[in-house]
N, C-alpha and C positions, 0 to 999 in steps of 0.2 A: 504494501498500498504505499509505503514512505516514495518508491521510485513512481509510483502514480500520482502525487502530491509535485514530486519534483517534476513530473511530465507538463503538468498541465500550468506550473510556474513558470517553465521555459516557452512553454505556448503563449503566455499572456504576455512575455517578453519580445518575441519576436512577431509576433504582430504588430505591436508599437512599432518595432523599429524596423520593420520591413512593408510599411507602407506603401506600394507603388509608386513610382514617380506619377507614371499618368494620371492616378486621382488628384495630384494637385494640379496637376499641370491645367485639369480639364474643369476645374473647379472653374466656375460662372458665378456673377451676380444672381442669375435665374436658380444656381445650387443653393447659395448658400442665405439668400434676403428674402425667401418669400414666408420666414419665420413658419414653420412648422406646428402643428399642435396634434400628438399623437396617442393613441392608447396602445401599449403591448401587452398581450394576453400569454405569456411563459411558463412553460415547464419543463423540469430540469434533474438533474441526477447530479449527486455531491457524495464525494469522499469527507465521512464526518469523523472528527476524531475530537472524543468525550472521556479522557482517561480516567476522569473523578470518577465519573456514572462508572464506566466499566469496572472499573474497581468495586464498586458499589453493589451492581446488580451478584458480581461473581460472589462477594462474602453475605449477601443475603441468600441468595438463592442454592451456593454449592450446585453447581451445575454438575450435568454428566460431562467427561470430555468433550467429545462431541458437540455440544453448545454452551460451551465457554465463549463471554462475550469478550471481541478483540476490543481494542483501544479503536482503531479507524474499522468502519461502516460503511455501508451508502446509506442515504438516507436521499427522499426525493422530496421536492421543493416546487408550489407554485405560486406563481407572481403575476401582478398587475401594475402596469407602470404607465402614469398619464404623465405625457413630459412635452415641453413648450422650448422653442426655440427662442433664446433673448438677447442672443448679440449672432455674428454671423458667422461665429463657430464655437459658441458657446449655447447651449443646452442646460434645463433646472428640470427635475421630475420628482414626481413622488411615488414611492414603490413600498407597496404592500406584501409580502413575501408571509407563509406558512410553510414551515416546515416540521412533518411529519414523521415519525418513526416508532416502530413499536416491537416489543420481544414478546415469545412465550416461551418459555422455559421449564421443563422438567427436572426437579431437583432432587438432590441426595439428603434434605433437610426435613424436617417434619410439614413442611409444607411442600407435597407430591408436586405442585405444580403453581405456577406462577406468573403472570402477564403483567407488564409493565409496556407502557403507552407517555407518549408527551407529544406536547405541540408547541411551535415557538413561533409566535405572532412576531412578524421583522419587519415594521413603519421604517421608513430611513428617505433622506431628503438627497439626490444624487446633482452633481454634478457633472456634466459630457463636456470634453472637449469633442470636436465636429470635425469629420472629413469628406467632404463629396466628391464622388466621381460617377461616370458615366453610370447611372442606373443602381447605383447603391450607394449610402454613407455610411461610414464608420465613428461608434462614440468611444470614448477613452475618456475613466474617471474615475466616479467612489461617490462613497456617501458616509452618513452617518445616522443613527438611528435610536429610539431607546426600545429595546425588547421584551416582550412577556412570553412565560413559558407555563404552561400546565403539563404537570406532570401526574399521573397514575399508577397505583399498581393495585392489583387485584389476588388474593389467596382464594380460589374457586372450593378449597376442599373447606375453608373455615367459613366462607361467606362474608368474606372481609374483602372490601373496597376503601382507596384508600386516596386521596388527591391531596400532592403540593403546589407551590408556587415558587414562582420566583420573576425577578427583573433586574434590567442592567442596561449597557450602552454597549452598542454593536457598530464594529467599522467593517467595509465594502472596500476594494479596489475591483473594475472590472473594462471588459474589452467587450465591444456591442457591434455587429454586424447586421446590416441592415440591406435586402436584396431586393429591388422592386420588381412588382410583377405587372401593375398597374399602374390609374395615376393617385389611388388611395390605400392601396394593400400593399405590404413589405413580409417577406422573412424575413424570420431575426434569428442569428446564431450568437451564444454570447461564452464568456467565460469570466469566473470571479472566483476571487479570496474572501473570506469573511472571518471575521473576528469577534466574537459575540465576550461580556464579561458578566452573566447574569446571578454570581454568586451563587451561595449554598440555599436548598430548597429549605424553604420553614414549611412546618406543619400546621393545622389550628388546633385549638383546645382539644378537640375531639377525638385525634389522632384515637388508634385501639394501639393496644399494648403489642400487638405484633408488630407497627413500626416502631414502639418506643424501647423495644428490646433490641433492633437488631443494628445494622451498623451504622456510624454516625451518616448521615445524609449528605451528599455527595454536592460539591458544587459544581456548578452548569457553565462554567467557563466552556468554551468549546470552538473547534477553525473548521472550516470547512473549503473544499477546493470544488467548483461547479462548472458543470458544461449545461446552458439553460440551450435550447430549443422551443420559436413562439413565432407569432403572427405579430402582426403592427398594421393598426386602421390611422392614416394620414386622416384626420378632421379638418386640418385648414390647409 
């Protein structure tokens, strides 16, 4: 998995460094001064690193060897991004992303089966540098936001369900390419890197003894490296 992260990072750098010269040469006032407003709908898959959570799940469930949770896992992410061009070479956007992950684990403890899932809501403000070409445009930049996690664990044999929450700042870097299909419809492909600092999960006063007697709750700081595919609708 570490090689996968390194590969994605290299692609991000190369994409930034290897902008075709003709893309810049073909940039025209019509390309850049129309001041687009668009909405992108995106589905992505990420390499998701949560070392504290992995340790927590393994300590809580004592899984069989084949179900041990690794530090790096894949996780799907869904996004919607309205974005406005504010200058010839700059745009700003407001991204809402939802990352979801779940585990269903057979354990060697007194809890024979454990279900764990979480979702992270990731609203962020984005700023992009724009490069226009014939039939496409490229965006390079990133953003910052304040993100919210809901974490649930269930012990079906005990009839116990528990919910924990945490929140904190998140940052991202990204590179996005849009390919024009017609006057108002584009395909979208992107790469991004995320760092989220959500802090330690907190339990409510009604948390069960099953949770209180388990390992310390984890910090939900995590890193993502993702590939995103989607469509973009240009409204202006």
